[in-house]
C-alpha angles and dihedrals in degrees: 000000000000120000126199121231091255090056090045091054090051092050091049093050093047092046094050091044090052092051093047095048096046092045089055090048090051091054091049092047090051090051090050091049091051094050110094091204091061106078111183128159118259094246088062091061094041093052093048093045089054090049091050094050096045095046092046089053090049089050091051093049092048090049092051091048090049093052091048091050091049091051090051099245 
């Protein structure tokens, strides 16, 4: 699959955006977990941790593909 530079830029932006958003969500989730007033069941944290990991990996893959497309490979 060959991507044009315009598509590569879009992939890079979406990938970085995905990483930034999910990193922020991870920080907020950690703050919630540390707050004794916030009582949530353990599956809530497990499900959201899985979402964070999977979406961060997707963001990383999109970023790598975007960089490769911008370099012309």
